[in-house]
C-alpha positions as CSV (number, residue, x, y, z in Angstrom):
1,X,-9.4,37.2,9.1
2,X,-5.6,37.4,8.6
3,X,-5.0,35.0,11.5
4,X,-7.6,32.5,10.2
5,X,-6.0,32.5,6.8
6,X,-2.5,31.8,8.0
7,X,-3.9,29.2,10.5
8,X,-5.6,27.3,7.6
9,X,-2.4,27.6,5.6
10,X,-0.1,26.1,8.3
11,X,-2.7,23.4,9.2
12,X,-3.0,22.2,5.6
13,X,0.8,22.3,5.2
14,X,1.2,20.2,8.4
15,X,-1.4,17.8,7.0
16,X,0.4,17.5,3.7
17,X,3.7,17.1,5.4
18,X,2.3,14.2,7.5
19,X,0.9,12.6,4.4
20,X,4.3,12.9,2.6
21,X,6.2,11.4,5.4
22,X,3.9,8.4,5.5
23,X,4.2,8.0,1.7
24,X,7.9,8.4,1.8
25,X,8.7,6.1,4.7
26,X,6.0,3.5,4.4
27,X,4.1,3.5,1.2
28,X,6.7,4.0,-1.5
29,X,9.1,1.5,0.0
30,X,6.3,-1.0,0.1
31,X,5.6,-0.2,-3.5
32,X,9.0,-1.6,-4.3
33,X,7.9,-5.0,-3.1
34,X,4.9,-5.2,-5.4
35,X,5.4,-7.9,-8.0
36,X,6.0,-6.5,-11.6
37,X,2.8,-8.2,-12.8
38,X,0.7,-6.2,-10.2
39,X,2.4,-2.8,-10.4
40,X,0.0,-1.4,-13.0
41,X,-3.1,-2.2,-10.9
42,X,-1.5,-1.1,-7.6
43,X,-0.2,2.1,-9.1
44,X,-3.5,3.1,-10.5
45,X,-5.2,2.3,-7.2
46,X,-2.6,4.4,-5.4
47,X,-3.1,7.3,-7.7
48,X,-6.9,7.3,-7.4
49,X,-7.0,6.8,-3.6
50,X,-4.2,9.3,-2.8
51,X,-5.8,12.0,-5.0
52,X,-9.0,11.8,-2.8
53,X,-6.8,12.5,0.3
54,X,-4.4,15.1,-1.0
55,X,-6.4,16.8,-3.7
56,X,-8.7,18.8,-1.4
57,X,-5.9,19.5,1.0
58,X,-3.7,20.9,-1.8
59,X,-6.5,23.2,-3.0
60,X,-7.1,24.5,0.5
61,X,-3.4,24.9,1.1
62,X,-2.8,26.8,-2.2
63,X,-5.8,29.0,-1.7
64,X,-5.0,29.9,1.9
65,X,-1.3,30.4,1.1
66,X,-2.1,32.7,-1.8
67,X,-4.7,34.6,0.3
68,X,-2.1,35.1,3.0
69,X,0.1,36.9,0.5
70,X,-2.8,39.3,0.0
71,X,-3.7,40.0,3.6
72,X,-0.5,39.9,5.7
73,X,1.1,43.1,6.7
74,X,4.3,44.2,5.1
75,X,6.5,43.3,8.1
76,X,5.6,39.6,7.8
77,X,5.5,39.5,4.0
78,X,9.0,38.0,3.8
79,X,8.0,35.0,5.9
80,X,4.8,34.6,3.8
81,X,6.7,34.8,0.6
82,X,9.3,32.2,1.7
83,X,6.5,29.9,2.9
84,X,4.8,30.3,-0.5
85,X,8.1,29.6,-2.2
86,X,8.4,26.2,-0.5
87,X,4.8,25.4,-1.5
88,X,5.7,26.3,-5.1
89,X,8.6,23.9,-5.0
90,X,6.4,21.1,-3.6
91,X,3.8,21.7,-6.2
92,X,6.3,22.0,-9.1
93,X,8.0,18.8,-8.2
94,X,4.6,17.1,-7.8
95,X,3.4,18.2,-11.2
96,X,6.5,18.0,-13.3
97,X,8.4,15.1,-11.6
98,X,6.2,12.9,-9.3
99,X,3.1,12.8,-11.5
100,X,5.0,11.8,-14.7
101,X,6.9,9.1,-12.7
102,X,3.6,7.8,-11.4
103,X,2.3,7.7,-14.9
104,X,5.3,5.7,-16.1
105,X,5.1,3.3,-13.1
106,X,1.4,3.0,-13.9
107,X,2.4,1.7,-17.3
108,X,4.5,-1.0,-15.7
109,X,7.9,0.7,-15.4
110,X,8.4,-0.4,-11.8
111,X,12.2,0.2,-12.1
112,X,11.4,3.9,-11.7
113,X,10.2,3.5,-8.1
114,X,13.6,4.3,-6.6
115,X,13.7,7.5,-8.6
116,X,10.2,8.3,-7.3
117,X,11.4,7.8,-3.8
118,X,14.4,10.1,-4.4
119,X,12.2,12.8,-6.0
120,X,9.7,12.6,-3.2
121,X,12.3,13.6,-0.7
122,X,12.2,17.1,-2.2
123,X,8.4,17.3,-1.7
124,X,8.7,15.9,1.8
125,X,11.3,18.5,2.7
126,X,9.5,21.4,1.1
127,X,6.2,20.6,2.9
128,X,8.0,19.9,6.2
129,X,9.8,23.3,6.0
130,X,6.4,25.0,5.6
131,X,5.4,24.0,9.2
132,X,8.0,26.1,11.2
133,X,7.6,28.9,8.7
134,X,3.8,28.7,9.0
135,X,4.0,28.7,12.8
136,X,6.4,31.7,12.7
137,X,3.9,33.4,10.4
138,X,1.0,32.6,12.8
139,X,3.0,33.9,15.7
140,X,3.9,37.1,14.0
141,X,0.4,37.7,12.7
142,X,-1.2,37.1,16.2
143,X,1.2,39.4,18.1
């Protein structure tokens, strides 16, 4: 069961990392090209559609990462804690920085898109760091 939990955690982290890289490198830069008169509609559509993609993945990731803290042995607990720490950073930045910026952009404040891109680098890095940590955790748990 321990191995299954950490496998789900690393898989969901890898999925989220991939999504964040596409958003960071492709989607947000394209959002800068949206005419001001269309930014409200496009922003709302983005928020609704992306939530359908990342919402379930984030729930699975949070649940499996928290469960890992309950089931891993003491010798791999530091890796699990560090991995969870980076998830906490990603979620914190999402809730307290990215979501409010999206809300403002959704009200027509398109000048905030460069700030959103800058903030998103933190989330992209945090989710990306979770992949090697997760792989290390899987390796340690399965040995």
